[in-house]
N, C-alpha and C positions, 0 to 999 in steps of 0.2 A: 192529807197529802201521808205518803206512806212508801215506801221504800220495797219494790217489787225485781223477782228474779226473771231477765228476758221479756217477752213479748208479751201482749196482753191478751188476753184469752180470747176476749171478744174484740173484732175490729170492726162491728158496726158503728158508720160516723168520723170515722176517720180517715185522713185523705190518705189516697193511692201513696202518695211520696214518702209517707211517715210508714208506714206499711213495707214498701221495697226496701228502705232503713232495716226493719228487724228481719225482713227475708235474706238480705247481701249478710247482714253481721252473721246469723244463724248457718248461713252455707259456706263460711268463711270460721265458723267453728269458735267466732271469739263471744266471750260472756259478756254480758254488760247487767247492768241495775238499772233500773227504770222508776217512775216517777211520774205521775200526770197532776196537774193543776192547771189553772186559770191561764191566761194569759201573762207573762210575766214583761210589763212594760215600767216599773218603775222596780229601783234599787232594792225597796223593801223587798218586792215580790223575790224578785233573785236571790234575794238574802236569805228569804227561808226554804226555796227547793234548795241552795247550799247549802242549810245546816241540813237538810233530808238525805242529801244527796253522800255528807261527811265532805265534799272535796266545794272548792269554789269553780265556779262553771266560766271557763274562758269566754274572755270578750275575744267576738269574730268579727272583725270590721272586711266590709269590699270592696276594695278600692280600686281606684285607675288613675293613668295620666293621664294629663291635658286634651289628647290627643281622642282618648278611649280607644287604643288600638294595645293597651296593655292590662292586666286584670289582676288583683292579687287577692289573695284570701289571707288576714293577717289574724293568728290568734296569739293573745297576748291574755295574762292573768286578770280575771275580771277587775283587783284591783289596782291595779295598773294606769296610769291619766297615759291616752297617746297625743304623741305631738308628730306632723307629720314631718316638719323636718327633718327629724330625728331619723328617721325611717328614711325619707325620701335621698339623703346623705351615706345611707347604708348598701342601696339598690339603685344607686346611680340613675335615679329616675326625678326629676324634677315637677314641680306641681303637681303633686299626688292629690288628687278628692276624691268624696265617698263617689263609688257607682250610683248608676240610678238602678232605680228599683225592676225596670224594664230587663237590663242587663243581669241581676240576681237573677230572676225569672228565665232568660234564655240560656244563661251557662249553669246554672245553679239549681233550676227546679224550686228555689228558696224564693218566699218574700220577707218583706222589712220585719224585722225582727225576731226571723226564725234563722237567721244566717249561721250557718255550722260548720262543721271539715265534715262531714255527712253527705255534705252537698258534691263534693267532689264526685263521688257517685257518677252523676249525672254529667260531669262535663266531659263527657267520651273524645273530645276531641283535643282537650289536655290544652283549653286557652287560656286557663286560670294558675298563678303562680303563688304557690302553696310559702307561704311566709312564718316561721313559728321562733316567736321570741324565746331566748333559751332558758327563762326562769319555767314556760310552761313543760317543756323535756326534762326538767328537774323534780317535777312532782309524779311520784308511781301515779295515781288518777286524772283522767282527761274528765270534763263533763261538759257535756253539749246538747244541742237539741236533735233528737232526727227528724231534721228538717223542718219541723215543724212547733212554735211555740207555746206549745200546752203539753207538751211532754218534757221528759229530761235526760238524759243517761250516764253511767258511768262506767266508764272504759279503761282499765289498763292502759298507760302510756304507748307502754310497751306494745302491745298488740294494736294500738292504732297505727306505730309507727313501722310494725316489721310486718305484719298481715294486712291490713287496710287497706294503706295506701300503697303497697306493690299491688294489691287488686285491684283498686282503679288507676293503676299508672300513673300514678302521679310520685313523683319527690318533692324536698321542701328544704327551704334555704332556712339553715338559721337567724336572728338576728337579737342583736343586743339593744334593746330597750330600757332609758333610764326612768325616765317617764316623773320624772321629778321639776319643780317649778324653777 
């Protein structure tokens, strides 16, 4: 793995959703670093990618209420534990659970293992509510996938908040997750 500037020169064999991510970032003038890698299915693989990027990739969870009528994308530090009850109280939603892969594909055009804030570019109806843990906002950079889990990006947090989110017509709510046992 190596850290590269911007989009790949050769896009052969890459999924359209990944290329759309680069197209959007480039059109918005957002600079980013990229590394290509094998699927990140283990913490060890994620840690190796983090080391290359020089930033911890955000843990992105796609959640829904019990009725599956409200959907949430939660961004939190990758090394913080997720506690459903802790978040449910803050957003006044009982019985949060992980959303189905079909809903992930329907709303974000993303498959399990590839969930990322970049998927919000595909949520044209703004059906997904973005929740960001306050610790993510304190970091200068955000690490995320470009809608596939075989590449990872390093973007300035400020660019994601001030340029990307307005461009995809999404706002966010800050949450405070302790994540301790």
